[in-house]
N, C-alpha and C positions, 0 to 999 in steps of 0.2 A: 504494500500500500504506500501511496505517496501523499499522505495527509499530515495533519498536526502531529499525531503520535509518532509516526515513522521518522519525521524530520527531527523532532526533539530528542528521541531516543538515539538516533544516529549521531547527532552532535554530542550527546551525553557520552556515548561509547567512544567516539573519537577523542574526547578530552580525558577520558579515563585511561587512555593509552592503548586502545585497540590496535591490532597490527596495522601498521601504516599502509594505507591504500586498500585495506580489506574490510571497509564498511560500505555496504551497498543498500540503496533504496531502490526497490523494484516496483514500478507503477505500470498498470495495464493501459492507462489513458495516454494520449499524446503529450501531455505535460502534467506535472504534479501540482498540488495545491490549487485546484481549479477555482475555489471561491476568491482567491487573491488576484490582484492585478498582475497581468502577464509580465510586464517589464520588471516589476519588483521581484517576482519569482525568478526570473532569469538571473538577476543579480545575486539572489540567495543561492541558487544552484551553482553559480560560478564560485562564490565564497565557499560553499560546501566542498566542491571539487578540490579546491586548494587545501582544504583541511583533510584530504584523503577520503572523502565521502563520495562514492560514485553513484550518480543518479541515472537509473535505466528507465526509459519510457517505451511505450508500445510493446510491452513484454507480456507474454502469456506463460505462466508457470505450469508445467505438466506434471511435475513430481518433486517431492522433497524426500530424500533418502538418507538414512543414517548409515555412515560408513566409518566404522571405528569410532574415533573421538570427534569426527567431523560430520557435517551435513552437506549433502550434495543437492544443489538446486538445479533441476533440469528445466529448460525452456524450449519453446517451439523452435526457436532459432538461436544460434550462437552456442558457444562452449558452456558447459555447466559451471556453476560457481561452487567452490568449496569453502565453507565458513564454520566457525565454532558454535554459533548460536543463530537461530532463526526466530524472529519475532513477527507475529501476525498483527500488523497495524492497519488492516484493511477496513476497519470500522467496527461498530458495536451495535447491538440490538437491545431495545428496552426489555426488561425482564417482567413481562406482563401476562405471559401465557396462563399462569395459574390463577389469575384474577377472575376468570370466567366473565369477561366484560359483556359478552353478548347477552347474558342472562339479565343484565341491568340495562340493556339497550344502549350501551356505550360503544360508539364507533372507534375503531382503532385500525392502524396499518402497521407495516413493518417499521415505520418511523416512530410509532408511539400512539398515545391516545389523542384523538383529534379534539381540539379545543378552539373556542372563539377568543377574541382579544381580551376578554375578562377571565380567561382560563376555565370557562364552563364547558363541559363535555356535551355530547348529544343528549345526555340525561341531565336536565337542569338542576338536579340535586347533587350532582357529582362534579367535582373540579379536579384538575390535574396540573401539576407543575413539575419543573425539573426534568430529569432524564427519562421519566416515563411518558412525558408529553411529546407530541410531534412538533417541537419548537426548537429554537437555538439551544444547544446543550453546553452551556457555560455556567460555572458556579454562581457568579454574581447575577446572571440572568435568572437563575432559579430563585435566588433570594428576592428579586424584584417581582417575579411571577407569584411568589407566595404572598407578598404584600398585596398585589392586585387581587388575587383570589380571596384573601381575607376581607378586603374592602368590598368585593362583589357579593360575598356571602352576607355581610352586614347590610348592604344595600338591599339585597333580596328579602331579608327578614324585617328590616326597619324602614325601608323606603329610601329614596334618594338615588343619586346617579352613581352607577357602578364605575369604578376606575377601569382603565384598559392598558394593555401593554403597547409599547412603542419599540419595535425591533429595528426600525430604520437607523437608529443611532447607537446600536450595540457595537462596541469596538471588539475586534479580534486581534490577538497577538500570538505569534509563534515564538516561543522562547528558545530560539537557536542563537547562534552568534554569526553575523549580526541578527538582531530581532527583526521579524517582519510583522508589521501591524497595519490595520486598515479600519476605517469607519466609513459608512455610507456606500455609495455605488462605485463600481469600477468603470473605467472608460469603456470597456466592452459592453457593459450593461446599458450605459447611456446611449451608445451607438445603436444597439438593438432596439431600444425604446424610442429612438428618434428624438432624443432630448438634446437641445442645444446646450453646449457647454464650452467653457474656456479653461485652459490649464496652465499651470506652472510646473515644470518638470526639470529635474537634473539628476544625472547619475554620476558615479565616481566622484563624489563630492571631495573637494580639497580644502574646505573651510578649516580654519585652525582647530576647531573642536574635534575633527576627525584626523587631521594630519598629525597631530601630536600623539595619537594612538596608533598610527600606521594603518588605519582602517581604509581599505581600498574600494569597498563596494557600497559605501553609504549612498543612499538615493532617496528621492521623494517625488511624489506627484500629487498636486492639489487640483481639484476639479470644482468649478463654480458655475452657477447658472447666470442667466442674463441680468439678474438683479445683484450679482456679485455676492451671492450667499453660497455657502459650502454645499456641494453635492457629495463629495467624497475626499478622503485624505488617505494617502498610501505612503508608508514609511519603511525604510530599511536602514537601521542604525543600531547603536548599542543601547539605546534607552528610548524605545518607541513609546513606552507606557505613559510617561509624563506628557510628551508632546501630543500623543493621540488623545489623551483626556482633555487637553485644551481644545482640540478641534471638535471632539464629541460634544463638549458643553456649548461651544459656539453654534453647532448645528441645532442643539436642543433649544437654545435661546434665540435662534435665527439672527445671529450677529453678522453684520456685513464684514467683508474682507477689510475694508478701510478701518472700521471700528476695532476689529481684532488686531490689526497691525498697530494701531494707536495704543491700545490697552496693553500690548506686550513689549512696548519699547523699554520698559524698566525691568524686564525679566533678567534675573541674575546672569551675568556673563562670566565665563564661557559655558553656560549650561546648554543642553540641547534645546530647551525652551527658548533661549535667546535666538536660536537659528530660525525661529518662526518668522522673524522679520524678513530674512532673506527669501524664504519660501513664498511669502505673500507679495513681496515688492513687485514682481512682474505683473501682478494682477491689479495693481492700484490704479492704472490708467484705463 
């Protein structure tokens, strides 16, 4: 698998001292990390390769065989790989089979229990949140879903407006090195949806904040609409989380690029957050 788990474990193994050049990510699709921006993924793949992590795409595995102390991975094409450990990072399924949901008229799929934006299932008396729900499976998202569900239950019993989830501004971070992070839509999504957008983008950043660390693959892409409000932010750096949280909050508050640039002028330098000014500058006109 070529998703979150596989990339994070591959970087973990490489930094624990796995045999140089013998960490492999095997993905059946044409490219890994499909939810993320393609340009940022390309940068992470390049950085991974330099750390001895080989990323294989368009690969179909036919067998995994134990041979002595090793495992042999056979594929439809190419020579087999011999490794010490094989990890299945191809995804996970919600553990809901024993719940007998059909008896309660609760609809579910292989992705989990189907819910509306107030976390209510097809049975109005039953709510689902977190990994058992067919929603974004992240820890803090589950926390927020629980808040929404509790508010909706109270509204159902006491009257009032039920709260609802907003997944549009959920940030996603891949804890590799460098970290890959995103919030909002990708450029590919905007093109498919025929949404007009403008972008500020740069790869191989040589700003002092990265040059002093010797980081060669730092990159960003900021996407805005015709009103100069954020549609998406995509980052490849050593601390995406703080910068991404700033963009996430700007999207929630519908802050313009000009206002975001002005309000971050006094961000501590040379933090990653101070680089937001450089990212936004090309969009100010």
